[in-house]
LOZA-479613 format. One record per residue (C-alpha): residue in three letters; x, y, z. Coordinates in steps of 0.5 Angstrom, whole numbers, padded with zeros to 4 digits, always signed. Example, Ala and Ser with C-alpha at 12.3 -4.5 7.8 and 13.67 -1.06 7.14 Angstrom:
REM residues 2
ALA+0025-0009+0016
SER+0027-0002+0014
This chain:
REM residues 334
MET+0169+0170+0219
THR+0177+0168+0220
SER+0178+0162+0224
THR+0182+0162+0230
PRO+0189+0159+0229
LEU+0191+0152+0231
VAL+0196+0152+0237
ARG+0203+0150+0235
ALA+0206+0144+0238
PHE+0213+0141+0238
SER+0215+0134+0239
GLY+0222+0131+0238
VAL+0223+0123+0238
GLN+0231+0121+0238
PRO+0233+0116+0233
THR+0236+0111+0238
GLY+0234+0104+0239
ARG+0228+0101+0235
LEU+0221+0104+0237
HIS+0217+0100+0241
LEU+0210+0099+0244
GLY+0211+0104+0249
ASN+0213+0109+0244
TYR+0207+0107+0240
LEU+0201+0107+0245
GLY+0204+0112+0250
ALA+0206+0118+0244
ILE+0205+0116+0237
LYS+0198+0113+0237
PRO+0195+0119+0241
TRP+0199+0124+0237
VAL+0195+0121+0231
GLU+0188+0121+0234
HIS+0189+0128+0236
GLN+0193+0131+0230
HIS+0188+0135+0227
ALA+0187+0139+0234
ARG+0194+0142+0233
GLU+0199+0145+0228
ASN+0204+0139+0230
LEU+0211+0139+0228
PHE+0214+0132+0229
CYS+0222+0132+0229
VAL+0227+0126+0229
VAL+0232+0129+0233
ASP+0238+0126+0231
LEU+0243+0131+0234
HIS+0241+0129+0240
ALA+0243+0122+0239
LEU+0250+0125+0238
THR+0250+0126+0246
VAL+0253+0118+0246
PRO+0257+0118+0240
GLU+0260+0111+0241
ALA+0253+0108+0241
ILE+0252+0110+0234
LYS+0255+0110+0227
SER+0254+0115+0221
ASP+0250+0110+0217
GLU+0246+0107+0222
LEU+0244+0114+0225
LYS+0242+0116+0218
ALA+0238+0109+0217
ARG+0235+0110+0224
SER+0232+0117+0223
ARG+0229+0115+0216
ASN+0226+0109+0220
VAL+0223+0113+0225
ALA+0220+0118+0220
ALA+0217+0112+0216
ALA+0214+0109+0223
PHE+0211+0116+0224
LEU+0207+0116+0217
ALA+0206+0108+0218
ALA+0202+0110+0224
GLY+0198+0115+0221
ILE+0201+0122+0222
ASP+0198+0126+0216
PRO+0204+0130+0212
SER+0198+0134+0210
VAL+0196+0137+0217
SER+0203+0135+0221
SER+0210+0137+0219
LEU+0215+0131+0220
PHE+0222+0133+0219
ILE+0229+0131+0221
GLN+0233+0136+0226
SER+0240+0136+0223
HIS+0236+0138+0216
VAL+0235+0145+0219
ARG+0241+0148+0221
GLU+0238+0154+0225
HIS+0237+0149+0231
THR+0245+0149+0232
GLU+0246+0156+0231
LEU+0240+0158+0236
THR+0243+0153+0241
TRP+0250+0157+0241
VAL+0246+0164+0242
LEU+0242+0160+0248
ASN+0248+0157+0251
CYS+0251+0164+0252
VAL+0245+0166+0256
THR+0244+0160+0260
PRO+0247+0160+0267
LEU+0252+0153+0268
GLY+0248+0152+0274
TRP+0242+0151+0271
LEU+0245+0145+0267
GLU+0248+0142+0272
ARG+0242+0141+0276
MET+0238+0137+0271
THR+0237+0131+0274
GLN+0237+0127+0267
PHE+0245+0129+0266
LYS+0246+0127+0273
SER+0243+0120+0272
LYS+0246+0119+0265
SER+0253+0122+0267
GLU+0254+0118+0274
GLY+0259+0113+0274
ARG+0262+0115+0267
GLU+0270+0117+0267
THR+0268+0122+0262
VAL+0262+0126+0260
GLY+0261+0129+0253
THR+0260+0137+0253
GLY+0254+0135+0249
LEU+0250+0131+0255
LEU+0251+0137+0259
ASP+0248+0142+0254
TYR+0243+0137+0251
PRO+0237+0141+0255
VAL+0240+0148+0251
LEU+0239+0144+0244
MET+0232+0142+0246
ALA+0230+0149+0248
ALA+0233+0151+0241
ASP+0228+0146+0238
ILE+0222+0148+0242
LEU+0223+0156+0241
LEU+0226+0156+0234
TYR+0218+0155+0232
ASP+0215+0159+0236
SER+0212+0153+0240
GLN+0206+0154+0244
VAL+0206+0147+0247
VAL+0210+0141+0248
PRO+0207+0135+0249
VAL+0212+0131+0254
GLY+0212+0126+0260
GLU+0213+0127+0267
ASP+0220+0125+0266
GLN+0221+0131+0261
LYS+0218+0136+0264
GLN+0224+0139+0267
HIS+0227+0140+0261
ILE+0221+0144+0258
GLU+0222+0148+0265
LEU+0229+0150+0263
ALA+0226+0152+0256
ARG+0221+0157+0259
ASP+0227+0160+0264
VAL+0232+0161+0258
ALA+0226+0164+0254
VAL+0224+0169+0259
ARG+0231+0170+0261
PHE+0233+0172+0253
ASN+0227+0176+0253
HIS+0229+0180+0259
MET+0236+0181+0256
PHE+0234+0183+0249
GLY+0227+0184+0248
GLU+0221+0180+0247
THR+0223+0175+0242
PHE+0221+0168+0244
VAL+0214+0165+0245
VAL+0214+0162+0252
PRO+0212+0155+0251
GLN+0208+0151+0256
PRO+0209+0143+0258
SER+0203+0139+0256
ILE+0202+0132+0260
PRO+0198+0128+0255
LEU+0191+0126+0258
SER+0191+0120+0254
GLY+0196+0115+0252
ALA+0199+0109+0256
ARG+0205+0108+0260
VAL+0207+0102+0258
MET+0212+0098+0263
GLY+0217+0093+0261
PHE+0214+0086+0260
ASP+0220+0082+0263
GLU+0221+0088+0269
PRO+0214+0091+0270
THR+0216+0096+0275
VAL+0220+0099+0270
LYS+0218+0104+0264
MET+0219+0100+0257
SER+0226+0103+0255
LYS+0229+0103+0248
SER+0236+0102+0251
ILE+0234+0096+0256
ALA+0231+0093+0250
GLU+0237+0092+0246
SER+0240+0087+0251
ARG+0234+0084+0254
PRO+0230+0080+0248
HIS+0223+0080+0252
HIS+0223+0087+0255
ALA+0219+0090+0249
VAL+0215+0089+0243
HIS+0218+0093+0238
LEU+0214+0096+0232
ASP+0217+0092+0227
ASP+0217+0085+0231
ALA+0215+0079+0227
PRO+0208+0077+0230
GLU+0211+0070+0233
LYS+0216+0075+0237
ILE+0211+0079+0239
ARG+0207+0073+0242
LYS+0213+0070+0245
SER+0215+0077+0249
ILE+0208+0078+0251
MET+0206+0070+0253
LYS+0213+0071+0257
SER+0211+0077+0261
VAL+0212+0077+0268
THR+0206+0076+0273
ASP+0205+0072+0279
ALA+0203+0066+0282
GLY+0196+0068+0284
CYS+0189+0070+0280
ASP+0188+0078+0282
TYR+0185+0082+0277
ASP+0184+0088+0281
PRO+0188+0094+0279
ALA+0189+0096+0286
THR+0192+0090+0289
ALA+0194+0086+0282
SER+0201+0085+0281
PRO+0205+0090+0277
GLY+0205+0085+0271
VAL+0198+0084+0271
VAL+0196+0091+0271
ASN+0201+0093+0265
LEU+0198+0088+0261
MET+0191+0090+0263
HIS+0193+0097+0261
VAL+0196+0095+0254
LEU+0190+0091+0252
SER+0185+0098+0254
ALA+0190+0102+0250
VAL+0189+0098+0244
SER+0182+0096+0245
GLY+0179+0102+0248
GLU+0176+0097+0253
GLY+0176+0100+0260
ILE+0180+0097+0266
PRO+0174+0095+0270
SER+0171+0092+0264
ILE+0177+0088+0263
SER+0178+0086+0270
ASN+0171+0084+0271
ARG+0172+0079+0265
TYR+0178+0076+0267
THR+0176+0075+0275
GLY+0177+0067+0276
LYS+0181+0066+0270
GLY+0188+0064+0269
TYR+0193+0070+0267
GLY+0195+0066+0261
TYR+0188+0068+0258
LEU+0189+0075+0259
LYS+0196+0074+0256
GLN+0193+0071+0250
GLU+0188+0076+0248
VAL+0193+0082+0249
ALA+0198+0078+0244
GLU+0193+0078+0239
ALA+0190+0085+0240
VAL+0197+0088+0240
THR+0199+0083+0233
ALA+0192+0086+0230
GLU+0194+0093+0232
LEU+0201+0093+0229
ALA+0200+0089+0223
PRO+0197+0095+0218
VAL+0203+0099+0221
GLN+0208+0094+0220
ASP+0205+0093+0213
LYS+0205+0101+0211
TYR+0212+0101+0214
ARG+0215+0096+0210
ARG+0212+0099+0204
LEU+0215+0106+0206
LEU+0222+0104+0206
ASP+0222+0099+0200
GLU+0219+0105+0196
ALA+0223+0111+0199
GLY+0221+0116+0194
TYR+0215+0118+0198
LEU+0218+0118+0204
ASP+0224+0123+0202
GLN+0218+0127+0199
VAL+0215+0128+0205
LEU+0221+0130+0209
ALA+0223+0135+0204
GLN+0217+0138+0203
SER+0216+0139+0211
THR+0223+0141+0212
ALA+0222+0147+0207
LYS+0216+0149+0211
VAL+0219+0149+0218
ARG+0225+0152+0215
THR+0221+0158+0213
LEU+0219+0159+0221
ALA+0226+0157+0223
GLU+0229+0163+0219
ALA+0224+0168+0221
THR+0226+0166+0228
MET+0233+0167+0227
THR+0232+0173+0224
ARG+0229+0176+0230
VAL+0235+0173+0234
ARG+0240+0176+0230
HIS+0237+0183+0230
ALA+0236+0182+0238
VAL+0244+0180+0239
GLY+0247+0184+0234
ILE+0250+0179+0229
GLY+0249+0177+0222
């Protein structure tokens, strides 16, 4: 009796900025917990980082790409069941992007909300920023990905990838699997500790020291950022009426400990916010301690990390080559 093949999922993470608690609780931890339920491809999308070339230097980008890969392994991604690789190590990404560029209407790209927001107020905008969604579509379609786990803010990009796949299939025959977005049911949406109405952000954290907790922060830095988190002058733990900062702290504690929000709310009724902050700080520090230890060892002993990346690259390149063979045949090149 043959087993049903696992659904293939593609996930991409940019190596811009340092990974923070929001990345960990919102994406990485749920991926680790459910990695055996799907065939997962985890890609460090370094080519996407080039859309803002002035923000990254060559040696820095290489180091950050490796750091992201090391963080994934340290958090528990198992390379025996999941593929972990760096985007630029598989050249078919760029080849497929060019082919897809030639079938993607310009109007589709100009209406993308992220392009509008990121280009607003800038004197010049690189073509890569406009073309970013096509590269993202190529990332997904290259591996016959069936699902793409994303947040709501990325859903429009997946819709474009679907539209491009459908258009290409209509023009050249059935070539691509049309992917589906998968909005995770689990995974916390962590807000900035200094501004709890804004989602925790790598770019904001670069200029504001207590906006985020980074995965490689020292324990004392973690505690300081959480203890300085913005709340209010009251003592309200009701999720429906509490201030955004208090709700954020309760969600972080729930995501780390597994305790439900109602239980946390009941436990802290009548207590000052300092007690909640202290527990959150201790819980986050304890959660990240083993991750940080393994992360440091992976970077110190680079051989294992290099081996994992090389093996995964060889594995996914086989998938990429098969897709590009179909694409080249469909359009009459190669």
